Each structure stands twice: as C-alpha cells, then as structure tokens.
Backbone bond lengths (Angstrom), bond angles and torsions (degrees), N, CA, C in turn:
res aa  C-N    CA-C-N  psi(-1)  N-CA   C-N-CA  omega(-1)  CA-C   N-CA-C  phi
1 M - - - 1.431 - - 1.508 110.11 -
2 P 1.322 124.16 131.11 1.387 123.00 -170.49 1.490 114.08 -86.74
3 V 1.262 117.34 154.46 1.421 125.10 171.88 1.578 106.59 -120.18
4 M 1.247 122.78 119.94 1.376 124.70 -171.73 1.524 109.56 -84.59
5 R 1.395 118.73 58.79 1.371 127.78 170.92 1.533 108.64 -87.63
6 N 1.225 117.83 128.37 1.476 122.14 -171.10 1.492 113.16 -87.24
7 T 1.400 111.43 61.55 1.454 120.45 -178.77 1.503 112.88 -159.42
8 L 1.277 120.88 135.41 1.331 123.29 173.11 1.514 117.00 -114.40
9 Q 1.372 112.39 17.95 1.433 115.19 -177.61 1.508 110.64 -81.44
10 P 1.337 115.31 149.41 1.466 116.22 172.59 1.485 114.96 -64.01
11 A 1.363 113.69 149.84 1.489 124.49 175.64 1.459 109.16 -52.57
12 V 1.449 113.47 149.75 1.484 115.02 175.25 1.547 108.68 -69.69
13 L 1.334 115.30 -28.07 1.496 120.30 -172.50 1.533 105.85 -115.19
14 P 1.351 121.77 76.38 1.378 122.41 173.52 1.500 110.30 -80.87
15 A 1.337 119.47 143.85 1.433 122.00 169.96 1.560 112.32 -163.89
16 L 1.278 113.69 141.08 1.485 115.39 -177.49 1.494 108.30 -97.75
17 S 1.387 119.22 -32.46 1.414 116.11 -173.52 1.504 107.72 -135.07
18 F 1.332 114.25 161.57 1.454 122.35 -165.07 1.482 109.74 -150.57
19 L 1.322 121.32 139.86 1.406 124.62 170.66 1.457 109.34 -133.59
20 F 1.422 115.56 134.61 1.434 123.15 163.53 1.510 109.92 -115.76
21 A 1.336 118.09 129.03 1.470 117.79 172.83 1.560 108.43 -108.88
22 S 1.265 119.68 135.27 1.443 122.47 -171.12 1.552 107.78 -75.54
23 L 1.297 116.04 139.40 1.518 123.15 172.20 1.392 116.90 -85.39
24 L 1.345 118.05 1.96 1.389 122.31 -177.21 1.497 112.52 -67.99
25 A 1.350 114.65 136.01 1.430 116.89 -178.78 1.534 111.70 -88.78
26 G 1.373 117.66 156.39 1.443 119.90 -178.70 1.424 113.79 79.20
27 C 1.364 111.48 -169.25 1.468 119.37 -174.62 1.550 112.16 -82.55
28 P 1.277 125.20 147.38 1.418 126.16 178.32 1.517 110.70 -68.20
29 V 1.305 117.11 141.73 1.395 121.54 175.26 1.466 109.61 -113.37
30 A 1.315 117.49 117.83 1.443 121.66 -175.01 1.549 109.99 -75.07
31 A 1.318 113.95 150.03 1.475 118.87 170.64 1.516 112.90 -65.43
32 D 1.262 116.68 154.67 1.512 118.52 176.53 1.520 110.31 -67.39
33 P 1.284 114.47 133.18 1.589 113.15 -178.44 1.459 111.39 -59.63
34 A 1.362 114.43 143.20 1.435 121.50 173.86 1.516 110.63 -76.30
35 P 1.318 115.21 165.40 1.520 116.57 -178.13 1.478 108.87 -63.41
36 D 1.354 115.82 150.78 1.499 123.68 -178.49 1.474 107.91 -61.93
37 E 1.393 117.21 -45.10 1.447 119.60 -169.95 1.585 106.01 -78.40
38 G 1.358 116.75 139.61 1.461 123.92 172.97 1.457 109.24 -179.41
39 P 1.357 113.73 -178.04 1.422 122.53 -178.54 1.525 114.08 -81.35
40 G 1.262 119.36 53.47 1.441 122.39 176.42 1.458 116.09 -63.51
41 L 1.341 117.88 140.82 1.553 117.53 176.92 1.491 109.74 -66.57
42 P 1.274 117.44 156.00 1.491 119.87 175.95 1.564 114.14 -62.43
43 E 1.358 111.76 129.01 1.433 114.77 179.17 1.522 110.47 -68.10
44 G 1.338 115.01 158.08 1.512 119.33 -178.64 1.514 108.44 85.44
45 E 1.409 112.77 -144.78 1.416 119.06 -172.91 1.581 108.01 -103.46
46 S 1.361 114.02 147.21 1.404 117.66 179.91 1.586 106.73 -150.00
47 T 1.347 119.12 158.04 1.429 118.55 -178.47 1.578 106.01 -132.34
48 W 1.339 113.03 145.96 1.439 120.65 -168.82 1.550 111.42 -139.43
49 S 1.223 122.23 152.66 1.504 122.45 173.67 1.487 108.75 -147.38
50 G 1.397 112.91 156.76 1.454 119.00 -177.66 1.486 107.44 171.96
51 T 1.416 115.49 -148.90 1.402 126.52 -170.15 1.469 108.03 -126.87
52 A 1.371 114.00 163.47 1.461 121.48 172.80 1.491 108.23 -157.74
53 E 1.375 116.15 172.58 1.412 121.20 -178.37 1.545 105.74 -146.44
54 M 1.363 117.03 130.37 1.456 119.47 174.33 1.457 109.08 -136.94
55 N 1.359 112.83 126.53 1.479 118.63 -178.03 1.559 114.31 52.63
56 S 1.406 109.68 36.40 1.514 122.88 176.29 1.504 109.33 72.66
57 I 1.393 120.88 14.45 1.470 121.56 175.71 1.511 105.98 -100.03
58 P 1.392 121.20 122.01 1.455 123.78 175.98 1.508 108.62 -75.07
59 L 1.291 111.04 144.06 1.477 122.58 -175.39 1.527 110.61 -135.49
60 D 1.292 119.14 141.41 1.452 124.61 161.84 1.559 109.90 -90.39
61 V 1.388 118.60 133.12 1.483 120.03 -177.03 1.481 110.92 -132.23
62 T 1.327 112.15 152.07 1.446 120.17 164.53 1.501 108.51 -126.31
63 M 1.346 118.40 154.99 1.430 120.01 -179.21 1.529 110.36 -143.77
64 D 1.358 115.14 128.67 1.495 122.61 177.19 1.524 105.11 -105.39
65 I 1.370 115.64 120.13 1.475 119.93 179.93 1.496 111.00 -112.74
66 T 1.330 116.08 138.39 1.406 123.86 166.83 1.471 109.45 -113.72
67 N 1.360 116.94 121.09 1.517 122.97 -171.08 1.490 105.83 -115.01
68 T 1.311 116.51 120.84 1.541 119.41 177.15 1.524 104.45 -126.04
69 G 1.270 114.39 102.05 1.534 120.68 176.65 1.399 110.94 65.81
70 G 1.288 122.56 20.83 1.510 122.82 179.49 1.469 113.61 105.57
71 D 1.409 117.86 -21.07 1.437 123.27 174.61 1.520 108.63 -85.36
72 L 1.337 116.47 141.99 1.454 125.56 -165.43 1.480 115.95 -129.75
73 V 1.367 112.37 138.94 1.485 119.07 166.93 1.590 103.26 -118.99
74 A 1.273 119.15 137.73 1.475 121.04 -177.07 1.532 107.94 -141.16
75 D 1.454 117.47 130.61 1.359 123.47 174.76 1.668 104.03 -102.84
76 V 1.285 113.46 120.65 1.464 122.68 179.99 1.525 111.89 -107.44
77 S 1.362 113.88 116.40 1.479 118.72 173.92 1.436 112.76 -103.82
78 F 1.407 122.08 141.10 1.439 128.80 -172.77 1.404 111.55 -134.62
79 E 1.292 117.97 154.44 1.472 126.68 166.61 1.464 110.23 -156.55
80 N 1.278 119.87 165.88 1.479 126.86 -177.26 1.562 107.93 -63.81
81 A 1.314 111.90 133.72 1.508 115.94 171.74 1.538 115.21 -83.49
82 D 1.390 113.10 -25.49 1.461 118.30 177.00 1.491 110.51 -78.78
83 E 1.364 113.88 143.53 1.462 118.40 176.05 1.511 112.21 -69.66
84 S 1.314 121.86 -31.98 1.412 123.43 179.31 1.570 106.63 -127.24
85 P 1.300 115.23 74.78 1.458 117.47 178.04 1.469 116.41 -71.76
86 L 1.406 116.95 157.52 1.468 121.32 175.84 1.499 107.45 -71.21
87 F 1.361 118.97 -40.19 1.427 122.25 178.67 1.562 109.03 -120.68
88 E 1.306 114.82 137.96 1.521 120.53 -177.79 1.551 100.03 -88.38
89 L 1.313 117.19 120.62 1.480 121.98 -179.38 1.436 108.60 -133.62
90 S 1.402 116.59 135.34 1.446 121.75 174.53 1.522 106.64 -164.85
91 G 1.324 118.72 156.76 1.422 121.79 -179.09 1.458 114.19 158.89
92 T 1.329 119.32 176.41 1.467 124.18 173.14 1.497 111.06 -137.57
93 F 1.330 117.86 127.46 1.479 118.06 175.04 1.517 110.91 -128.51
94 R 1.306 114.45 165.85 1.500 118.64 -176.88 1.518 112.92 -111.08
95 L 1.328 113.68 138.24 1.442 120.14 175.92 1.479 108.70 -119.01
96 A 1.338 118.18 158.84 1.470 126.05 178.45 1.473 109.40 -140.42
97 G 1.315 116.65 146.02 1.436 120.97 179.31 1.510 113.78 173.04
98 T 1.331 113.09 -143.54 1.468 117.25 -176.66 1.519 113.31 -155.73
99 H 1.322 117.90 174.12 1.480 123.50 173.11 1.516 111.43 -145.67
100 H 1.284 114.57 158.42 1.486 121.65 179.29 1.566 106.30 -99.30
101 P 1.369 115.62 113.18 1.401 116.34 -170.66 1.565 114.17 -68.49
102 A 1.314 118.36 -18.73 1.450 119.68 179.56 1.522 113.48 -83.50
103 S 1.311 116.61 -29.62 1.502 120.04 -179.89 1.546 116.50 -107.36
104 G 1.278 113.14 -15.10 1.423 120.39 -177.64 1.541 118.24 80.02
105 K 1.382 117.65 -0.55 1.378 123.77 -179.81 1.569 111.18 -60.49
106 V 1.323 116.60 136.67 1.412 122.05 -175.35 1.620 110.20 -129.99
107 A 1.318 116.19 135.12 1.516 119.33 172.47 1.514 109.11 -136.04
108 L 1.294 120.40 123.58 1.464 127.09 177.19 1.520 113.30 -122.30
109 A 1.278 117.56 128.67 1.446 122.14 177.22 1.537 111.74 -100.17
110 P 1.297 117.14 148.34 1.488 119.79 -179.75 1.489 111.68 -67.35
111 L 1.343 117.40 136.19 1.465 122.86 -177.11 1.554 111.87 -114.38
112 E 1.348 119.16 -60.25 1.429 119.55 -177.14 1.522 108.20 -164.68
113 W 1.372 113.68 165.49 1.474 119.27 172.55 1.530 105.85 -84.81
114 V 1.320 111.77 142.53 1.524 118.77 172.93 1.530 110.86 -101.14
115 D 1.416 111.18 -36.88 1.418 113.42 -177.51 1.610 103.88 -164.06
116 G 1.334 115.23 148.41 1.427 119.32 171.34 1.546 108.37 106.87
117 A 1.450 112.78 -161.15 1.403 121.75 -171.18 1.484 110.66 -68.26
118 Q 1.280 119.04 111.23 1.418 125.40 -178.70 1.535 113.43 -99.06
119 T 1.275 120.06 12.42 1.442 123.48 179.11 1.542 111.37 -108.46
120 I 1.270 115.99 10.01 1.476 121.86 170.12 1.458 113.05 -118.61
121 E 1.314 121.41 157.57 1.476 124.48 -176.68 1.459 111.77 -68.56
122 I 1.311 111.14 143.29 1.584 117.95 169.80 1.535 101.43 -104.85
123 V 1.351 110.41 161.52 1.458 120.89 -171.86 1.471 113.10 -129.71
124 G 1.255 118.13 176.72 1.558 122.04 174.92 1.480 112.43 -113.77
125 L 1.295 120.36 -168.12 1.413 126.90 -171.65 1.501 110.81 -146.58
126 T 1.351 116.20 133.34 1.463 122.01 167.50 1.528 104.56 -121.05
127 A 1.341 115.35 131.95 1.460 120.21 -171.06 1.449 114.87 -160.14
128 E 1.294 117.75 179.74 1.532 122.43 173.87 1.546 106.73 -136.40
129 Y 1.266 112.49 144.48 1.509 119.14 174.61 1.522 112.01 -99.30
130 D 1.294 115.80 126.53 1.440 124.11 -179.85 1.495 108.31 -105.75
131 K 1.349 115.46 103.74 1.459 118.22 -171.95 1.548 110.47 -67.78
132 E 1.387 119.35 -38.62 1.459 121.01 -179.21 1.564 109.55 -60.71
133 A 1.385 114.82 -39.40 1.531 114.59 -175.29 1.526 106.32 -92.24
134 S 1.345 123.04 -1.54 1.491 125.46 -173.86 1.505 110.24 49.05
135 A 1.380 115.72 48.31 1.498 119.19 -175.52 1.485 109.23 -135.42
136 I 1.401 118.45 150.42 1.378 127.04 168.39 1.467 107.81 -114.04
137 T 1.348 115.64 122.51 1.444 119.70 -172.08 1.549 106.84 -131.54
138 G 1.340 114.58 133.90 1.506 118.62 -178.26 1.486 113.35 -175.44
139 V 1.257 115.16 -151.45 1.506 124.86 -174.82 1.479 110.22 -132.05
140 L 1.336 115.48 133.84 1.527 121.54 166.04 1.413 110.53 -71.36
141 V 1.397 118.54 140.45 1.490 121.26 -178.32 1.469 110.37 -129.05
142 D 1.284 112.35 134.16 1.441 121.47 -175.65 1.652 106.71 -112.28
143 Y 1.273 116.47 -143.58 1.476 120.84 -172.55 1.484 105.92 -133.23
144 A 1.383 112.43 149.47 1.442 123.77 173.04 1.561 111.10 -110.19
145 T 1.286 113.83 158.15 1.512 117.33 167.93 1.507 103.94 -124.46
146 E 1.305 118.98 168.99 1.461 122.76 176.37 1.527 109.26 -69.61
147 A 1.332 118.04 -31.89 1.396 120.95 177.93 1.524 113.07 -79.76
148 D 1.268 117.06 -22.55 1.497 122.89 177.74 1.507 108.98 -134.14
149 N 1.322 116.06 68.74 1.446 122.91 -167.93 1.556 109.73 -83.58
150 I 1.317 115.27 70.30 1.467 122.15 -179.15 1.549 109.00 -148.34
151 L 1.312 111.17 149.99 1.538 115.14 175.81 1.549 106.84 -112.50
152 R 1.331 113.25 142.02 1.513 118.97 -170.09 1.505 109.44 -113.64
153 G 1.298 116.76 14.00 1.439 120.03 179.96 1.540 114.44 -64.56
154 G 1.348 118.11 163.41 1.440 123.26 175.07 1.473 115.38 -140.19
155 Q 1.302 119.32 -177.30 1.446 120.53 -174.30 1.554 112.09 -63.95
156 F 1.228 114.65 156.58 1.437 124.20 173.97 1.467 112.18 -140.54
157 E 1.231 122.45 129.52 1.511 125.68 179.73 1.580 110.86 -149.28
158 V 1.309 114.60 123.56 1.454 119.54 176.59 1.555 108.40 -133.22
159 T 1.261 115.66 153.29 1.440 124.03 -178.19 1.524 108.96 -121.28
160 L 1.299 118.35 153.26 1.460 123.97 -171.89 1.488 110.25 -75.32
161 N 1.297 118.08 124.35 1.455 121.74 169.28 1.494 116.59 -93.80
162 E 1.343 115.92 -43.47 1.376 121.12 178.51 1.491 109.95 -155.22
163 G 1.367 114.79 139.86 1.432 123.20 178.76 1.558 111.76 156.03
164 D 1.222 116.71 98.57 1.526 121.16 -173.78 1.495 114.32 -105.32
165 G 1.403 116.17 18.29 1.419 118.62 173.87 1.539 115.28 -63.38
166 A 1.265 114.76 154.08 1.511 118.35 175.20 1.544 110.93 -64.62
167 P 1.333 115.59 145.31 1.530 113.23 -177.71 1.553 111.65 -68.11
168 S 1.262 116.88 149.56 1.394 122.98 175.70 1.582 109.03 -65.02
169 V 1.284 117.18 144.58 1.497 121.61 178.45 1.522 108.86 -123.06
170 V 1.347 114.65 157.87 1.435 119.90 175.97 1.534 111.94 -80.08
171 G 1.311 119.62 131.81 1.380 126.72 -180.00 1.509 113.20 -80.91
172 D 1.354 111.84 -147.16 1.510 115.67 -175.66 1.594 111.70 -85.39
173 G 1.239 120.84 0.88 1.421 123.48 177.13 1.513 113.21 70.31
174 G 1.312 118.59 20.89 1.423 122.40 -173.66 1.531 111.76 -68.77
175 S 1.321 118.45 -17.08 1.521 122.26 -178.82 1.525 110.36 -108.44
176 S 1.305 118.21 24.26 1.462 121.55 -174.55 1.515 113.38 -85.89
177 L 1.366 112.95 144.49 1.457 121.20 161.26 1.563 109.25 -60.81
178 E 1.229 114.29 148.85 1.503 120.31 167.90 1.553 107.05 -62.95
179 A 1.352 114.32 137.16 1.460 114.82 -172.36 1.610 109.96 -104.75
180 D 1.287 111.95 157.81 1.431 122.36 165.94 1.503 115.75 71.44
181 R 1.345 116.16 23.26 1.532 122.11 169.14 1.539 107.62 -152.20
182 P 1.291 116.50 145.54 1.381 122.68 178.63 1.582 111.27 -63.34
183 L 1.401 115.96 128.15 1.385 124.80 -178.11 1.550 110.61 -107.39
184 P 1.271 121.90 117.99 1.461 126.04 177.31 1.506 111.16 -78.74
185 F 1.309 119.19 140.09 1.412 126.93 175.71 1.522 110.44 -133.35
186 E 1.307 117.36 153.32 1.481 123.48 171.43 1.565 106.73 -146.73
187 G 1.323 107.62 150.79 1.519 110.35 178.18 1.549 109.71 -179.60
188 I 1.292 118.58 -168.53 1.439 124.21 -177.98 1.472 111.40 -132.09
189 S 1.357 113.03 163.84 1.407 119.43 179.25 1.525 110.80 -147.23
190 Q 1.313 119.30 140.80 1.458 123.39 178.65 1.493 112.11 -144.11
191 C 1.297 117.15 143.61 1.427 124.27 175.58 1.523 107.07 -135.08
192 S 1.290 120.75 -127.58 1.468 121.45 178.88 1.534 112.73 -71.30
193 G 1.293 116.00 -21.79 1.456 119.26 -178.28 1.496 109.49 -98.42
194 G 1.390 115.43 -157.37 1.430 122.97 -179.74 1.476 114.63 -73.62
195 V 1.380 113.72 173.93 1.421 119.34 177.84 1.580 109.14 -73.67
196 R 1.233 116.79 142.76 1.478 121.27 178.50 1.573 103.62 -127.12
197 Q 1.361 112.84 135.38 1.423 120.06 170.90 1.552 111.32 -80.57
198 M 1.311 114.45 146.68 1.450 119.90 178.10 1.586 110.81 -128.44
199 E 1.279 120.03 149.20 1.428 123.03 163.63 1.532 109.35 -130.48
200 A 1.369 115.60 155.31 1.437 120.95 177.92 1.492 110.19 -152.17
201 E 1.332 115.93 157.57 1.429 126.40 166.13 1.421 111.00 -131.65
202 L 1.346 117.20 127.48 1.444 128.17 -175.51 1.465 111.48 -123.34
203 L 1.362 115.76 139.11 1.456 119.53 175.83 1.552 103.20 -128.76
204 Y 1.405 109.90 116.71 1.417 121.62 175.20 1.463 113.81 -89.01
205 E 1.289 122.01 131.18 1.499 122.29 -171.87 1.587 111.37 -104.21
206 N 1.350 115.60 8.31 1.499 120.00 172.49 1.532 110.75 67.17
207 D 1.310 121.77 7.56 1.434 124.76 165.17 1.572 115.34 -114.27
208 G 1.335 109.20 15.52 1.501 114.68 -175.22 1.490 113.08 104.39
209 G 1.330 119.16 -31.58 1.403 124.28 -169.80 1.521 111.95 -78.60
210 V 1.365 118.15 137.47 1.412 126.47 175.71 1.494 111.42 -124.84
211 D 1.323 118.59 139.91 1.495 125.94 175.36 1.510 110.23 -131.44
212 G 1.332 117.70 142.37 1.498 115.92 177.44 1.539 113.45 174.94
213 W 1.263 118.80 -153.50 1.412 123.16 179.39 1.588 113.55 -149.64
214 I 1.272 118.86 162.68 1.465 124.17 -179.25 1.494 105.30 -131.14
215 L 1.360 117.69 126.81 1.507 122.60 172.71 1.525 107.49 -104.35
216 V 1.337 113.70 126.14 1.486 123.25 -177.93 1.487 110.66 -97.99
217 G 1.239 117.86 123.92 1.563 121.41 -178.90 1.554 108.51 -86.34
218 D 1.335 111.96 157.97 1.502 120.40 -178.30 1.563 110.67 -139.43
219 P 1.379 117.52 72.77 1.416 125.45 -11.65 1.523 116.23 -83.46
220 G 1.344 114.91 -13.90 1.507 122.45 179.77 1.498 110.00 -96.20
221 T 1.336 114.46 154.81 1.420 120.75 -178.22 1.581 110.18 -70.45
222 D 1.337 115.48 -16.25 1.530 115.95 175.20 1.518 110.41 -72.27
223 T 1.349 117.40 -14.16 1.464 116.71 172.92 1.577 103.71 -135.11
224 P 1.286 115.41 76.40 1.424 122.42 -173.95 1.562 116.08 -72.48
225 L 1.393 116.42 147.01 1.397 117.80 170.87 1.494 110.82 -72.83
226 G 1.373 115.58 -31.61 1.457 119.75 178.68 1.500 108.34 160.33
227 Q 1.374 110.41 178.78 1.519 117.28 -178.02 1.567 105.66 -132.31
228 F 1.320 116.59 137.94 1.457 120.72 176.79 1.563 111.79 -130.65
229 D 1.278 113.29 157.08 1.475 118.57 -175.07 1.576 107.90 -83.06
230 V 1.316 115.52 152.73 1.505 123.49 174.75 1.511 110.69 -131.75
231 T 1.272 114.25 152.21 1.510 122.58 161.65 1.461 106.23 -127.37
232 G 1.311 116.21 173.25 1.450 115.53 179.58 1.481 115.13 179.49
233 V 1.316 120.33 -176.81 1.418 127.46 -178.25 1.566 108.40 -131.65
234 H 1.358 114.05 135.27 1.497 119.70 179.16 1.529 108.28 -121.38
235 N 1.296 118.20 135.28 1.388 123.44 176.75 1.613 105.46 -103.53
236 P 1.353 120.31 109.84 1.399 119.86 -174.33 1.493 118.02 -75.77
237 T 1.326 113.88 -3.63 1.502 120.24 179.51 1.494 112.06 -89.72
238 T 1.362 111.27 -44.20 1.465 118.03 178.32 1.500 116.25 -94.87
239 G 1.300 117.96 -19.20 1.396 123.68 -178.21 1.508 109.75 88.76
240 R 1.303 123.80 -4.30 1.463 123.75 -179.09 1.529 109.08 -60.73
241 L 1.319 113.36 141.47 1.393 122.83 -177.34 1.499 110.14 -144.48
242 V 1.386 118.20 112.70 1.451 121.07 -178.31 1.503 109.00 -113.81
243 L 1.341 117.07 122.72 1.475 119.62 -178.82 1.646 105.02 -104.16
244 V 1.368 113.07 136.09 1.468 118.25 179.88 1.517 107.17 -113.24
245 P 1.313 115.19 137.24 1.474 120.52 -172.17 1.459 111.04 -76.63
246 G 1.335 113.87 146.97 1.519 120.94 171.97 1.495 106.18 -114.70
247 L 1.276 117.03 -135.55 1.508 127.79 -175.43 1.478 111.02 -99.75
248 W 1.422 113.18 152.04 1.498 115.24 170.75 1.483 106.86 -68.05
249 E 1.355 115.33 149.50 1.496 119.94 177.03 1.533 110.32 -77.70
250 D 1.383 118.44 -32.99 1.386 118.18 178.30 1.540 109.25 -116.59
251 V 1.361 118.80 139.12 1.453 122.31 178.04 1.518 107.57 -86.51
252 G 1.317 115.82 132.66 1.508 121.20 178.48 1.529 109.81 -140.20
253 T 1.278 112.64 -150.18 1.495 117.91 -175.56 1.500 112.75 -115.97
254 T 1.256 120.55 -4.79 1.468 125.92 -173.24 1.534 110.16 -74.91
255 N 1.331 116.98 148.31 1.467 119.33 177.50 1.528 110.42 -102.33
256 T 1.402 118.24 24.06 1.438 122.71 177.95 1.546 106.57 -69.33
257 L 1.371 113.59 129.87 1.443 122.88 -178.93 1.493 108.28 -81.91
258 T 1.377 117.23 149.35 1.382 120.99 163.18 1.554 110.01 -75.16
259 F 1.262 119.57 172.04 1.509 117.59 -171.66 1.560 108.82 -148.48
260 F 1.340 114.00 162.37 1.433 119.57 167.14 1.442 111.51 -91.50
261 V 1.369 122.03 158.15 1.417 130.21 168.90 1.458 109.28 -125.23
262 D 1.326 112.71 124.15 1.513 120.00 176.09 1.482 109.02 -122.37
263 G 1.313 117.43 109.67 1.472 121.75 -173.97 1.496 113.80 -152.12
264 V 1.371 114.55 -165.46 1.514 119.26 -175.38 1.519 104.87 -132.58
265 F 1.396 119.27 127.38 1.432 124.99 171.80 1.540 108.94 -82.30
266 D 1.292 118.72 131.80 1.450 125.53 173.48 1.447 110.70 -100.43
267 A 1.294 121.29 107.48 1.454 125.38 -179.79 1.435 115.25 -66.17
268 D 1.356 117.69 -16.41 1.538 121.08 179.23 1.434 110.86 -76.35
269 D 1.318 121.68 -38.39 1.439 121.15 -174.68 1.453 113.27 -124.96
270 G 1.433 119.08 -2.71 1.441 117.49 174.84 1.523 115.24 85.90
271 S 1.358 117.47 4.86 1.404 119.93 -177.22 1.455 112.63 -87.77
272 Y 1.313 117.26 151.67 1.529 123.52 179.37 1.560 106.00 -130.16
273 V 1.215 116.12 100.66 1.426 123.45 -174.79 1.532 113.74 -110.59
274 G 1.349 118.11 132.62 1.436 116.29 -176.44 1.527 115.25 -175.45
275 D 1.276 119.73 -160.84 1.468 121.98 -177.47 1.493 109.76 -117.34
276 Q 1.325 114.71 140.03 1.514 119.95 168.97 1.547 104.48 -80.67
277 R 1.292 111.51 140.48 1.502 120.14 178.46 1.547 106.94 -122.78
278 V 1.319 111.48 133.02 1.513 116.06 -179.86 1.543 106.99 -143.19
279 N 1.332 113.69 -157.79 1.519 115.81 -167.43 1.448 107.67 -93.15
280 I 1.359 115.30 178.26 1.461 118.24 -172.04 1.454 113.53 -58.35
281 G 1.281 116.88 136.53 1.419 125.90 175.13 1.486 118.43 77.66
282 A 1.418 110.66 4.57 1.486 114.23 -171.20 1.515 112.43 -82.93
283 C 1.289 120.20 -8.64 1.451 123.05 -178.50 1.476 108.55 -126.02
284 P 1.314 120.37 153.32 1.483 122.29 175.95 1.583 109.15 -74.30
285 V 1.335 114.49 -179.58 1.510 123.16 -176.51 1.516 105.07 -67.57
286 D 1.378 113.47 171.64 1.458 123.68 176.33 1.467 111.71 -50.09
287 G 1.364 114.41 141.18 1.489 117.48 178.40 1.474 114.21 103.71
288 A 1.340 119.17 -4.42 1.479 116.91 177.96 1.520 111.15 -58.71
289 A 1.221 115.03 145.49 1.563 121.73 -171.53 1.555 109.39 -74.61
290 W 1.333 114.94 146.68 1.402 122.45 168.62 1.458 108.73 -136.97
291 V 1.334 119.03 149.45 1.464 126.48 -176.65 1.434 110.84 -125.35
292 T 1.314 117.81 129.19 1.454 119.27 -177.84 1.583 110.40 -102.40
293 Q 1.248 114.65 152.28 1.444 123.61 173.18 1.511 110.33 -140.73
294 Q 1.278 117.38 128.03 1.405 119.09 -174.74 1.486 111.70 -123.63
295 T 1.357 115.97 141.45 1.438 121.18 -178.37 1.495 108.13 -113.32
296 D 1.350 115.55 172.79 1.519 120.82 -179.49 1.555 105.41 -64.55
297 F 1.310 107.00 153.53 1.582 114.37 -177.19 1.481 103.24 -138.43
C-alpha cells in the first residue's frame, strides 16, 4: 500500500533485526490463558476483498492470508478505486504478523514487495477480525519522523471470499508476556551502520493488545534520537509479538523514521528477538548484521 511521501531516501535508522531483553528480575509469570473459544481467523489459506484508503487515495484491495496457529502472512494487492485517479497506483506487497484468536486483534508489519511499484513506501496494518461479519476492519499504518510527525494511514476493510479452515484457538499461554503491568526491556539493534541501544516499556492487556514506547539511542540511550509510542498484538501461544509505530513524543528536526518490530517473545529468558520493518529501501539486503545483548530475567 503506498504512502505518497515525496522522498525515496533510505531512513536514517535502518535495521533488519532487533532484540529486546527483559530487565525483569526473577522467573517470568505467564498471563492467564484466554478462553479457547473466540473469533480466530481461519487456519490455512483464505482470500478476502474490500476497500482501503491511504493518504486520502481510495483503493480496491484483495488479500490472501496464510494462518499458521494464529501467526499470519498476507499478500495485499491494490489498485485505484477511482476511474480517473490523480495518481495511477497498483501492486502487491507482503505483510507478516500475528493475531489473538480470543479477541480477534490483528497486527501485520510490512515485509516485501511481491509485484508492482517498489519505489514507494509499503505500510502495515492494525485491525480486528469480526467472525460474525466475516470481516477484517482496521487502519493502514505508515511512519512518522520528528520533522513530519504525522501518520497518513486510512481505513481498511475486507470481507472473506473463501477460506473454510477451522478458526485458530488460544493454546496454553505458555509463551505469553506477563499481563497488566508495564514490562521494561533493553537491547541493541544494528543494520548497515553502527550498533544502537534501545529501551522499551510494554503493557500487555491479556487480550492480545499491547501499548508502550521505544527509546532509540544515538548510539546510546543516554544520548537518544527520540522516543515514539507503539501499539501491537501478542499471540501468547506462539510468542509472536508485533509492535506498530505511532508518533514521536517530541517534535524535532530529524528525518528518522519510526518502525515496526516483528519478533518472538521467549518466556523462558525474557528475550524479544525480531526484525525491524520500515519503508522501501530503508534496510540493506539480506545478511545485515545484528548483535544481541541479554540481561538477567
């Protein structure tokens, strides 16, 4: 899905991989398992169609989802909904993420272009699945900078065309974040540039929803680039945790982009390991280095 930002420059903060290690002392305490019954998306493959809007541009969309235990990969194809659009837009890009089968909350981070215009930004999605309506409804999410601290995403709604797999269910919650209290994390990130320190605080609400913030070091957190808000979705069965960027808390002059984080929480050691996801061209090719640092848990 395109963002009509008039720049093709790589982000100031590119990174392919990311690790947070929890600062919590003692053994992890998993959240109570949610009920097994819930509006889980169909397991296996399903196809969807509907409409979306990005930067006030209406679009027709189709989405092909592969659901494995609640974790998702989705190919989204789009084209102009207007017969005489100001900009001709079409293409297919891939998202990856997860959902919480008991609440229907969905978070998908941008992964790669499959087909079409690869010189414009791709975006992510935060949404909810309504089993009764067979619909996924939410908002497309792009990126903010301190110098341009605004999000230009719009509505997204698709309905189920085909997909008769059994709905995903919540398991034993053995890979869950502890719920209902702020959890502090610290870690490092590296891409083509130097290592940057990161800090975060996340609050898991035991229904899949996550709220918090990320502090980005320059390169250390004692001299930060800034701090931005995040929301997200956590799958307590697989440990998958996708963070969706919000706005920078302080407005400045830097063009550093906010970013998605798509990773897995390990309830045994408190680590959160994953990939940073940003706009087109913001990270180097496969194989970029990442460095882990783990603290006591």
